[in-house]
C-alpha positions in Angstrom: -40.1 -69.3 54.4 -38.4 -72.3 52.9 -36.6 -70.2 50.3 -35.5 -67.8 52.8 -34.1 -70.6 55.0 -31.9 -71.8 52.2 -30.8 -68.3 51.3 -30.0 -67.9 55.0 -27.9 -71.1 55.2 -26.0 -70.1 52.0 -25.8 -66.4 53.0 -23.7 -67.3 56.0 -21.2 -69.3 54.0 -19.5 -66.7 51.7 -18.2 -68.2 48.4 -20.3 -71.3 48.6 -20.7 -72.2 45.0 -20.3 -76.1 44.4 -19.5 -77.1 40.9 -20.0 -80.9 41.0 -23.1 -82.6 39.6 -25.7 -80.2 40.6 -25.0 -80.7 44.3 -26.1 -77.0 45.1 -29.6 -77.6 43.5 -30.1 -81.0 45.3 -29.2 -79.5 48.6 -31.5 -76.4 47.9 -34.4 -78.6 46.9 -34.3 -80.6 50.1 -33.9 -77.5 52.3 -36.9 -75.7 50.6 -39.1 -78.8 51.4 -37.9 -78.5 55.0 -36.3 -81.8 54.8 -33.5 -81.3 57.3 -32.9 -85.1 57.8 -32.8 -85.9 54.2 -30.7 -83.0 53.5 -28.1 -84.1 56.2 -28.0 -87.6 54.6 -27.5 -86.1 51.2 -24.6 -84.0 52.2 -23.0 -87.2 53.9 -23.3 -89.0 50.6 -21.8 -86.1 48.6 -18.8 -85.5 50.8 -17.5 -89.1 50.6 -16.7 -88.6 47.0 -12.8 -88.1 46.4 -13.7 -85.6 43.7 -15.1 -83.0 46.1 -12.5 -80.5 47.2 -11.8 -80.0 50.9 -12.9 -76.5 50.9 -16.4 -77.5 49.4 -16.6 -80.3 51.9 -16.1 -77.8 54.7 -18.9 -75.7 53.3 -21.3 -78.5 53.0 -20.7 -79.7 56.5 -21.3 -76.3 57.8 -24.7 -76.4 56.0 -25.4 -79.5 57.8 -24.2 -78.0 61.0 -26.6 -74.9 60.4 -29.5 -77.3 60.0 -28.6 -78.7 63.6 -28.4 -75.0 64.9 -31.8 -74.2 63.4 -33.4 -77.3 64.8 -32.0 -76.5 68.3 -33.6 -73.1 68.2 -36.9 -74.3 66.7 -37.7 -77.3 68.9 -41.0 -76.5 70.4 -44.2 -78.3 69.2 -47.6 -76.7 69.2 -48.4 -78.7 72.4 -45.2 -77.3 74.0 -46.1 -73.7 73.4 -49.9 -74.2 74.4 -48.7 -75.7 77.6 -46.4 -72.7 78.0 -49.2 -70.2 77.4 -51.4 -71.8 80.0 -48.9 -72.4 82.8 -46.8 -69.3 82.3 -49.4 -66.8 81.3 -52.7 -67.9 82.5 -54.6 -68.5 79.1 -54.6 -70.7 76.0 -54.8 -68.9 72.6 -57.1 -70.5 70.0 -55.9 -71.3 66.5 -57.1 -68.1 65.0 -55.0 -66.1 67.4 -51.9 -68.3 67.0 -52.3 -68.0 63.1 -52.5 -64.2 63.5 -49.2 -64.1 65.5 -47.6 -66.5 63.1 -48.4 -64.3 60.1 -47.3 -61.2 61.9 -44.0 -62.8 62.8 -44.6 -62.3 66.5 -44.7 -66.1 67.0 -41.6 -67.4 65.1 -41.6 -71.0 63.6 -40.0 -73.1 60.9 -41.2 -76.4 59.1 -38.7 -79.1 59.8 -39.1 -82.5 58.5 -42.8 -81.8 57.8 -43.7 -80.6 61.3 -44.2 -77.1 62.4 -41.6 -76.1 65.0 -41.6 -73.0 67.2 -38.7 -70.9 68.5 -37.5 -72.1 71.9 -38.4 -68.7 73.4 -41.4 -67.9 71.2 -44.0 -67.7 73.9 -42.4 -65.2 76.2 -41.4 -63.1 73.1 -45.1 -62.8 72.3 -45.7 -61.0 75.4 -42.6 -58.8 75.0 -43.6 -57.5 71.5 -47.5 -57.8 71.0 -49.7 -55.3 72.7 -52.8 -57.7 72.4 -50.8 -60.4 74.2 -49.8 -58.1 77.0 -53.5 -57.4 77.8 -54.4 -61.1 77.9 -51.4 -62.0 80.2 -52.6 -62.9 83.7 -49.0 -63.4 85.2 -45.9 -61.0 85.5 -44.4 -59.7 82.3 -41.4 -61.7 80.9 -38.1 -60.1 81.7 -36.1 -58.0 79.3 -32.4 -57.2 79.3 -32.6 -53.9 81.1 -31.0 -54.0 84.6 -32.1 -52.3 87.8 -31.8 -48.5 87.6 -30.8 -48.1 91.2 -27.1 -48.5 90.7 -27.0 -45.9 87.8 -29.0 -43.4 89.8 -26.5 -43.5 92.6 -23.5 -43.5 90.2 -24.8 -40.6 88.1 -25.1 -38.4 91.3 -21.2 -39.1 91.8 -20.2 -38.3 88.3 -17.3 -35.9 87.6 -16.3 -33.7 84.8 -13.4 -34.0 82.7 -11.4 -31.6 80.5 -13.2 -32.9 77.4 -16.3 -30.7 77.0 -19.4 -32.7 77.9 -17.7 -35.8 79.0 -18.3 -37.1 82.6 -16.9 -40.2 84.4 -18.8 -42.4 86.7 -17.2 -44.1 89.9 -15.1 -47.2 88.9 -16.2 -50.8 89.8 -13.7 -53.5 90.3 -14.6 -57.0 89.7 -13.2 -60.6 90.0 -14.3 -63.2 87.6 -14.1 -67.0 87.5 -15.2 -68.4 84.2 -15.6 -72.1 83.6 -16.3 -73.9 80.3 -17.2 -77.6 80.6 -17.1 -79.9 77.6 -19.5 -82.8 78.0 -18.4 -86.2 78.7 -17.7 -88.2 75.5 -18.4 -85.1 73.3 -14.8 -85.7 71.9 -13.3 -89.1 71.4 -10.9 -90.3 74.1 -7.3 -88.9 73.6 -8.3 -86.3 70.9 -7.4 -82.6 71.5 -9.9 -80.2 72.7 -9.2 -76.4 71.8 -11.1 -73.8 73.9 -11.1 -70.0 73.5 -12.7 -68.1 76.6 -13.5 -64.6 76.7 -10.9 -62.3 78.4 -11.0 -58.5 79.1 -9.6 -56.2 76.5 -6.8 -53.9 77.5 -7.3 -51.4 74.7 -10.6 -49.9 76.0 -10.0 -46.8 78.1 -13.1 -47.7 80.3 -11.5 -51.0 81.3 -8.3 -51.1 83.3 -6.2 -53.0 85.7 -6.8 -56.2 83.8 -4.9 -59.1 85.6 -4.8 -62.8 84.9 -5.0 -64.6 88.2 -5.1 -68.3 87.2 -6.0 -70.7 84.5 -6.5 -74.4 84.2 -4.8 -75.7 82.1 -2.0 -73.5 83.5 -0.2 -72.7 80.1 -2.8 -70.5 78.3 -2.2 -68.2 75.3 -3.6 -64.7 75.5 -4.8 -63.2 72.3 -3.9 -59.7 73.5 -5.8 -57.0 71.5 -4.5 -58.0 68.0 -8.0 -59.1 67.1 -11.4 -57.8 67.8 -12.2 -60.8 70.0 -10.1 -60.9 73.2 -9.6 -64.5 74.3 -7.5 -66.8 76.4 -6.7 -70.1 74.5 -6.1 -73.5 76.2 -6.1 -77.0 75.0 -6.2 -80.6 76.6 -6.9 -84.0 75.8 -10.3 -85.7 76.1 -10.5 -88.4 78.8 -13.2 -91.1 78.2 -16.4 -90.9 80.4 -15.1 -87.6 82.0 -16.0 -83.9 81.3 -13.2 -81.5 80.2 -13.0 -78.4 82.2 -11.3 -75.0 81.2 -11.1 -72.3 83.8 -9.8 -68.8 84.0 -9.8 -66.3 86.9 -9.0 -62.6 86.4 -9.7 -59.1 87.7 -10.4 -55.9 86.1 -11.8 -52.3 86.7 -14.7 -50.8 84.6 -15.6 -47.1 84.7 -18.7 -45.7 83.1 -18.9 -42.5 81.2 -21.5 -40.1 80.0 -21.5 -37.5 77.3 -23.8 -34.5 77.6 -24.6 -34.0 73.9 -25.8 -30.5 74.5 -22.2 -29.7 75.6 -20.5 -31.2 72.6 -19.3 -29.2 69.7 -19.0 -31.6 66.7 -16.3 -30.5 64.2 -16.5 -31.4 60.6 -15.4 -35.1 59.9 -12.1 -35.6 58.2 -13.5 -37.9 55.5 -10.0 -38.9 54.2 -9.0 -40.5 57.6 -8.7 -44.2 57.9 -11.0 -44.1 60.8 -13.7 -42.3 59.0 -13.5 -44.7 55.8 -13.5 -47.8 58.0 -16.4 -46.9 60.3 -18.7 -45.5 57.6 -18.2 -48.4 55.2 -20.6 -51.3 54.4 -19.6 -54.6 55.8 -21.7 -57.5 54.3 -23.5 -59.4 55.1 -24.9 -57.4 58.2 -23.9 -53.9 57.4 -25.4 -53.2 53.9 -27.0 -49.9 52.7 -30.0 -51.7 51.1 -33.0 -49.8 49.7 -34.9 -50.8 52.7 -32.1 -49.3 55.1 -31.9 -46.1 53.0 -35.5 -45.4 52.7 -36.2 -46.0 56.4 -33.2 -44.1 57.6 -33.9 -41.1 55.4 -37.5 -40.9 56.6 -36.2 -41.1 60.2 -33.6 -38.5 59.7 -35.6 -36.1 57.5 -35.4 -33.1 59.9 -32.0 -33.9 61.4 -29.2 -31.6 60.3 -26.1 -32.5 62.5 -24.6 -35.9 63.4 -26.0 -35.5 67.0 -29.5 -34.7 65.7 -29.2 -38.0 63.4 -28.1 -40.1 66.3 -31.0 -38.8 68.4 -33.5 -39.3 65.7 -32.3 -42.9 64.8 -31.9 -44.0 68.6 -35.3 -42.8 69.5 -36.9 -44.6 66.4 -35.4 -47.8 67.3 -36.3 -47.5 71.1 -39.9 -46.7 70.2 -40.4 -49.3 67.4 -38.3 -52.4 68.1 -38.9 -54.0 71.5 -36.4 -56.3 73.1 -37.0 -60.0 72.4 -34.9 -63.1 72.9 -33.0 -63.9 69.8 -32.4 -66.9 67.5 -28.7 -67.6 67.0 -26.9 -64.9 65.1 -25.1 -67.6 63.0 -28.4 -68.5 61.4 -29.5 -64.9 60.4 -28.5 -63.7 56.9 -28.6 -60.0 57.6 -29.4 -59.0 61.1 -30.6 -55.2 60.7 -33.0 -56.4 58.0 -34.2 -59.1 60.4 -34.9 -56.4 63.0 -37.0 -54.3 60.5 -38.9 -57.3 59.1 -39.8 -58.9 62.5 -40.2 -55.6 64.3 -38.1 -56.8 67.3 -34.6 -57.3 68.4 -32.2 -58.1 71.1 -29.3 -56.0 72.2 -26.9 -56.9 69.4 -29.6 -56.9 66.8 -30.7 -53.3 67.4 -27.0 -52.2 67.9 -26.3 -53.5 64.4 -29.2 -51.7 63.0 -28.1 -48.4 64.7 -24.6 -48.8 63.4 -25.8 -49.5 59.8 -28.1 -46.6 59.8 -25.5 -44.1 61.3 -22.9 -45.3 58.8 -25.4 -44.7 55.8 -25.7 -41.1 57.1 -21.9 -40.7 57.2 -21.5 -41.0 61.0 -18.7 -43.3 62.1 -20.0 -46.2 64.3 -18.8 -49.5 65.5 -19.7 -52.6 67.6 -18.6 -53.3 71.1 -19.7 -56.2 73.2 -19.0 -58.4 76.2 -21.1 -58.8 79.3 -23.3 -56.8 81.4 -22.0 -57.4 85.1 -24.8 -55.9 87.4 -25.3 -57.7 90.6 -27.9 -60.5 90.1 -28.2 -59.6 86.5 -25.0 -60.9 84.9 -25.5 -61.7 81.1 -24.1 -61.4 77.7 -24.6 -57.9 76.2 -23.9 -55.9 73.1 -23.8 -52.1 72.4 -22.3 -49.5 70.0 -19.9 -46.6 69.9 -20.4 -43.5 67.7 -17.6 -41.1 66.8 -17.8 -37.3 66.8 -14.9 -35.4 65.5 -13.3 -33.4 68.3 -14.8 -35.6 71.0 -14.0 -39.1 70.2 -15.8 -42.4 70.6 -19.1 -42.1 72.5 -20.8 -45.3 73.8 -24.3 -46.0 72.8 -26.5 -48.7 74.4 -29.8 -48.6 72.4 -31.1 -51.7 74.0 -30.9 -50.2 77.5 -32.7 -47.2 76.1 -35.8 -49.3 76.1 -37.7 -49.4 79.5 -39.3 -47.3 82.2 -38.0 -43.8 82.8 -34.8 -43.3 85.1 -34.9 -40.5 87.7 -31.8 -38.8 86.5 -31.4 -35.7 84.3 -30.9 -37.4 80.9 -33.6 -40.1 81.8 -33.1 -43.3 80.1 -31.5 -41.4 77.2 -28.4 -41.6 79.3 -27.7 -44.7 77.2 -27.8 -42.7 74.1 -24.5 -41.3 74.9 -23.3 -43.1 78.1 -22.5 -46.4 79.7 -22.5 -47.7 83.2 -19.6 -49.1 85.1 -20.9 -52.7 85.2 -19.4 -53.9 81.9 -16.9 -56.4 80.8 -15.4 -55.4 77.4 -14.4 -58.4 75.2 -15.1 -57.4 71.6 -14.1 -54.2 69.7 -15.8 -55.5 66.5 -17.7 -58.5 65.2 -16.9 -61.5 63.0 -13.2 -61.3 63.4 -10.5 -63.9 63.6 -9.0 -65.5 66.7 -5.5 -65.9 68.0 -4.6 -68.6 67.6 -6.9 -69.0 64.6 -9.9 -71.5 64.6 -9.7 -74.2 62.0 -13.3 -74.8 61.8 -16.5 -72.6 61.5 -17.5 -70.8 64.8 -20.5 -71.6 66.9 -21.2 -67.8 67.0 -20.3 -66.3 63.7 -20.9 -62.6 64.8 -20.2 -62.2 68.6 -17.9 -63.8 71.1 -19.0 -63.9 74.7 -19.6 -67.6 75.7 -16.4 -69.1 74.1 -15.6 -71.3 71.2 -14.5 -74.9 71.3 -13.4 -77.3 68.6 -11.5 -80.7 68.3 -9.1 -81.8 65.8 -12.0 -82.9 63.8 -14.8 -80.3 63.8 -16.3 -77.4 65.8 -18.3 -78.1 69.1 -21.4 -76.2 69.0 -23.1 -74.9 72.2 -25.1 -78.1 72.9 -21.9 -80.0 73.4 -20.6 -77.7 76.3 -21.7 -75.2 78.9 -20.3 -72.1 80.6 -20.5 -70.4 83.9 -19.7 -66.9 84.8 -19.0 -66.1 88.5 -18.5 -62.6 89.5 -17.2 -61.2 92.8 -17.4 -57.4 93.4 -14.1 -56.1 95.1 -15.6 -53.9 97.9 -14.2 -52.7 101.1 -15.9 -55.5 103.0 -13.4 -57.9 101.4 -10.3 -55.9 102.6 -11.6 -54.2 105.7 -11.8 -50.5 105.8 -8.2 -49.7 104.6 -8.7 -50.0 100.8 -6.6 -47.0 100.0 -3.0 -46.2 100.4 -0.1 -43.8 99.9 3.5 -44.8 98.9 5.6 -43.9 101.9 9.3 -44.6 100.5 11.2 -42.5 98.0 10.7 -45.3 95.5 8.3 -48.2 96.0 8.7 -51.4 94.1 5.8 -53.4 92.7 6.5 -57.0 92.0 4.7 -59.6 89.8 4.0 -61.9 92.7 4.1 -61.5 96.6 7.9 -62.6 97.0 11.2 -60.6 96.8 12.5 -62.7 93.9 9.6 -61.9 91.7 9.9 -59.7 88.5 10.0 -56.0 89.2 6.9 -54.7 87.1 7.0 -51.1 87.9 7.7 -48.5 90.6 5.7 -45.8 92.4 7.0 -42.6 94.0 6.6 -41.3 97.4 3.1 -39.7 97.7 1.6 -41.8 95.0 -2.0 -42.8 95.9 -2.9 -46.4 95.3 -5.8 -48.7 95.7 -5.2 -52.0 97.8 -6.8 -54.9 95.8 -5.7 -57.8 97.9 -3.7 -58.9 100.9 -1.3 -61.9 101.4 0.4 -61.8 104.7 2.5 -58.5 104.8 2.2 -58.1 101.1 -0.4 -55.9 99.4 -1.4 -56.0 95.8 -2.0 -52.4 94.7 -3.1 -50.5 91.6 -1.4 -47.2 90.7 -3.0 -44.2 89.0 -1.9 -45.4 85.6 -3.8 -48.6 86.2 -0.9 -50.9 86.8 -0.9 -53.6 89.4 1.5 -55.3 91.5 2.7 -56.6 95.0 4.4 -54.4 97.6 5.7 -55.1 100.9 6.3 -52.3 103.5 6.1 -49.3 101.1 2.4 -48.5 101.5 0.7 -46.5 104.2 -2.8 -48.1 104.3 -5.7 -45.6 104.9 -9.5 -45.6 105.3 -11.5 -43.4 103.1 -11.8 -40.8 105.8 -8.1 -40.8 106.4 -7.4 -40.6 102.7 -9.9 -37.7 102.3 -8.0 -35.8 105.1 -4.7 -36.5 103.5 -5.8 -35.4 100.0 -6.9 -32.0 101.4 -3.6 -31.2 103.0 -1.2 -28.8 101.2 1.8 -30.6 99.7 5.2 -30.0 98.3 6.8 -31.9 95.5 10.7 -32.7 95.0 12.0 -30.8 91.9 15.7 -31.9 92.2 16.9 -35.2 90.8 17.9 -36.3 94.3 17.4 -34.8 97.8 17.3 -35.7 101.3 15.1 -34.8 104.3 16.6 -34.0 107.7 15.4 -34.2 111.3 16.0 -30.5 111.7 16.1 -27.6 109.4 19.8 -28.1 109.0 21.5 -30.3 106.5 24.1 -31.3 109.1 21.4 -33.0 111.2 20.4 -36.5 111.0 18.8 -37.7 107.6 15.3 -39.0 107.6 15.4 -40.5 104.2 16.6 -40.0 100.6 14.2 -38.3 98.1 13.9 -38.3 94.3 12.2 -35.9 91.9 8.5 -36.2 91.8 8.3 -37.4 95.6 5.3 -35.6 97.2 5.1 -34.9 100.9 2.4 -33.0 103.3 3.5 -29.4 103.9 3.4 -28.4 107.7 5.0 -25.1 107.4 8.1 -23.1 106.5 11.4 -22.8 108.6 13.8 -20.4 107.1 15.0 -21.9 103.9 13.4 -25.3 104.7 9.9 -26.8 104.4 8.7 -28.8 107.3 7.0 -31.9 105.8 5.2 -35.1 107.0 5.4 -38.4 105.3 2.3 -40.6 104.7 3.4 -42.9 107.4 3.6 -40.0 110.0 7.4 -39.3 110.0 8.3 -35.7 109.9 11.4 -33.9 108.4 12.8 -30.8 106.8 13.7 -30.4 103.1 15.5 -27.5 101.5 13.3 -25.2 99.6 15.9 -25.3 96.8 14.9 -29.0 96.2 11.1 -28.6 96.3 8.1 -26.6 95.2 4.7 -26.0 96.8 2.1 -27.9 94.8 -0.6 -25.7 93.2 -3.7 -26.5 91.3 -1.5 -27.0 88.2 0.8 -29.5 90.1 4.2 -27.6 89.6 5.2 -24.4 88.0 6.1 -26.0 84.8 4.0 -25.3 81.6 3.3 -28.4 79.4 5.1 -27.5 76.2 7.3 -29.6 74.0 10.3 -27.5 74.9 9.7 -27.9 78.5 9.3 -31.8 78.1 12.6 -31.9 76.2 14.4 -29.6 78.9 13.2 -31.8 81.8 14.2 -35.0 79.8 17.7 -33.7 79.4 18.1 -33.6 83.2 18.0 -37.4 83.3 20.9 -37.8 81.0 23.2 -40.6 82.2 20.8 -42.3 84.5 21.2 -46.1 84.1 18.5 -48.4 82.5 16.4 -50.4 85.1 13.7 -52.8 83.9 10.5 -51.5 85.6 12.1 -48.4 86.8 10.3 -45.1 87.0 12.6 -42.9 89.1 15.8 -40.9 88.9 17.6 -44.1 90.4 16.8 -45.9 87.0 14.4 -46.0 84.2 13.2 -48.3 81.6 11.9 -46.7 78.3 8.3 -46.3 79.1 9.0 -45.4 82.6 11.2 -42.6 81.5 8.6 -41.1 79.1 5.8 -41.6 81.8 7.9 -39.9 84.4 8.7 -36.8 82.2 5.0 -36.3 81.5 4.1 -37.0 85.2 6.5 -34.3 86.3 4.5 -31.9 84.1 1.3 -32.9 85.8 0.1 -35.5 83.3 -0.6 -39.2 83.7 -0.1 -41.3 80.6 -0.3 -45.2 80.5 2.6 -47.1 81.9 3.9 -49.4 79.0 5.3 -48.5 75.6 2.4 -50.6 73.9 -0.1 -48.7 75.9 1.2 -45.3 75.3 1.1 -46.0 71.6 -2.6 -46.2 71.9 -3.2 -42.7 73.3 -2.5 -39.3 72.0 -2.8 -37.8 68.5 -1.2 -39.7 65.6 1.4 -37.4 64.1 3.3 -39.8 61.6 3.6 -43.4 60.8 5.5 -43.1 57.4 8.8 -41.6 58.5 7.9 -38.0 57.7 9.7 -36.3 60.6 9.0 -32.9 59.4 5.5 -33.2 61.0 7.0 -33.8 64.5 7.5 -31.4 67.4 9.6 -31.6 70.4 8.0 -33.7 73.1 6.2 -36.1 70.6 6.6 -39.7 71.6 8.4 -42.1 69.0 7.5 -45.7 69.1 9.6 -48.6 67.8 9.1 -52.3 67.4 7.9 -54.9 64.7 5.3 -54.0 62.1 2.5 -56.5 61.4 3.0 -58.8 58.4 1.2 -61.5 56.6 3.4 -64.1 58.5 3.2 -62.2 61.9 -0.2 -60.2 61.9 0.4 -58.7 65.3 2.3 -55.5 65.7 4.8 -55.3 68.6 5.7 -52.1 70.3 8.9 -52.6 72.3 10.4 -49.2 72.8 9.5 -45.5 73.1 11.5 -42.3 73.1 10.9 -38.5 73.4 11.5 -36.5 70.1 13.7 -33.5 70.7 13.9 -32.1 67.1 16.2 -32.4 64.0 15.4 -36.1 63.8 17.0 -36.6 67.3 15.4 -38.4 70.4 16.1 -38.9 74.0 15.4 -42.3 75.5 16.3 -45.0 78.1 19.1 -46.6 76.1 21.2 -47.7 79.1 21.8 -44.9 80.1 19.4 -42.2 79.2 21.0 -40.8 76.0 20.3 -38.9 72.8 20.3 -40.7 69.5 19.3 -39.8 66.0 17.2 -41.1 63.1 19.2 -39.2 60.6 22.0 -41.4 59.0 24.3 -38.6 58.5 24.1 -37.7 62.2 27.1 -38.8 64.4 24.4 -40.0 67.0 22.6 -42.1 64.3 20.8 -45.2 66.0 20.4 -47.7 63.0 18.8 -50.3 65.1 15.9 -48.1 66.2 15.7 -46.4 62.8 14.9 -49.7 61.1 12.1 -50.5 63.6 10.3 -47.0 63.8 6.6 -47.4 63.8 5.0 -44.1 64.5 4.9 -40.8 66.5 2.1 -39.7 68.8 1.5 -36.2 70.4 0.5 -35.8 74.1 0.9 -32.0 74.4 -2.4 -30.6 73.7 -4.3 -33.9 74.1 -4.7 -33.9 78.0 -8.2 -35.0 78.8 -8.6 -37.4 75.9 -8.8 -41.0 76.4 -5.9 -42.4 78.5 -4.3 -39.0 79.2 -5.2 -37.4 82.6 -4.1 -34.1 84.4 -3.1 -35.3 87.7 -5.7 -33.6 89.7 -8.4 -34.8 87.2 -7.2 -38.4 87.8 -9.6 -40.3 90.2 -6.8 -41.5 92.4 -6.0 -37.8 93.3 -9.6 -36.7 93.6 -12.0 -39.4 94.9 
């Protein structure tokens, strides 16, 4: 036990190898004796020496800090736990039973400064993992991490299929969060800087959209974006004597669950030369290591499994059956988490997720970490899970921890979570143990995960006992906005602004007939969300509807404008009074045909007539236009000469991504709004400048590549490839340029900042790319 503790402390400090006067042996000797206080004093005496390098001092200080962390986790005396047994569970175990539980690791303890100290949650853990204890318990069983099943049962009934075989989407949930981190009074000396990193929703996860920062205090935060695996909002302020220091952030987001029916998935052979495969099947010490223990156990579990799906099923079911949920000691004090689970025969959500990931990677199946918060009403908490990659299908969520518990009355039962995830999630982390932006100077409080936050002063890290956090969640339901929570754009081009005022930045536009969700009201202004998940404020361009009104509207026949510009008239005659202007992509309700005109109705009830030469009746495939690269290029050329407009998405003016988005929209496909978001979807075609791989219709992305000095890539421009190294883009105006230096249309500026090419054609139904009538805004 003592030797293990020293190995633990050194194991979480990579590269620790002191060279001066046998310091390592002295520190090791005291830790092995359990002399935490003496070890701390020894470290203090060592680091005052001017001969000790700064990096070695840092590592010694972290050993001292880790002893403090272990002491906080293991703070219960024998009298404490006996009192807990009696008051909480109605009986008092004798010494023989206590010893039995200690030897079997059911009752976790450490010897600290000569006294046996038990894990702070050791007593409830006994009743979670030990069958004998469960029978002795005379009180309700202690809670696990599994939420109520009723929300999932209701959502599963409303799932809808997608174009990806076996993939189903659950209804979206919208949430508003207020997160407060409070540093205790005098935790930091008066006037010194306190730096805080608070969790913030990721924007590169397809299941999480409409992320919007509403407010923060202090009011000048730095958002990490998705450049690191830990999405954070960074703030700093000075400590004031005798006063707590508060950091607050408010934001909104939408989360959508999904489920993959494994029986409907056809797994293709893995491309073992791909970067994805190499990265997510690799070992990653200290936690993902293919030890003999892992190899032997995994091989025995999967002895009869032949396919990747069968291996996932075997490993998932074994973990669920053999490792019950238990409250965990701090991850920063565990040298190898999967080995800890196997040895102690229990694990919390993140521990069993890492075990699953390690076993799958060992068997050659790509798997990765994902975590954040479970946001179920009344059960909001930290939570971790995994994702598994199947060639031809993509990343599939896998929550092994929620697989434990009573059966759920839906077709897949609790194994829904083997290949599914509910809509009550906040996604913060796409991997574990990554860096922060801006970087932390001192060791983290949580060296694996990031959910509560991180805090440091200009002197040292502030551990969890120096501050507290509070997550407040509001669920954005119709009750908050009244019955009219849906709407349809009723002007030819509706403008969305960053704030509810006319001088605010134009963030995007939406065309007549576009369905939106109404998120918030301020006077005559409405904050809306568009089908591509963008949000902004509108005044007077939205016809608000109830769910019933919306369902009626959606079922009516429609026409879509196919000319760049058109007008509607009060009569079936172009000499009559105009009703409004129209642009390509506008959609109106079809009331009938009158000679060479369509009679139409606007969402706000106005009626008019439009020439049949300017419009087309909407079919199941949207318009009579096949999605091919050639068709994309042909349509794009129709916009030549249209001026550049920041935020523009119509034939009155485009920005670069508004242009590409609109061209695909007019082919019945919804792609993300911004260039940086579009760069995350579709199939990677090239990132080396080999344009021979490209096909007409592919998207070209331009910007700044990541470097050691600037590790964050910036995508700032997007264009449509038209062949022969030429591309068409919103270059003020829409124009054609070339990447070929010998071409008279050569664009040297963009040629030097080319990043990659992605293909949308053939990828509809994959993450972030929807057919219009598969998109929830057009179907719900």
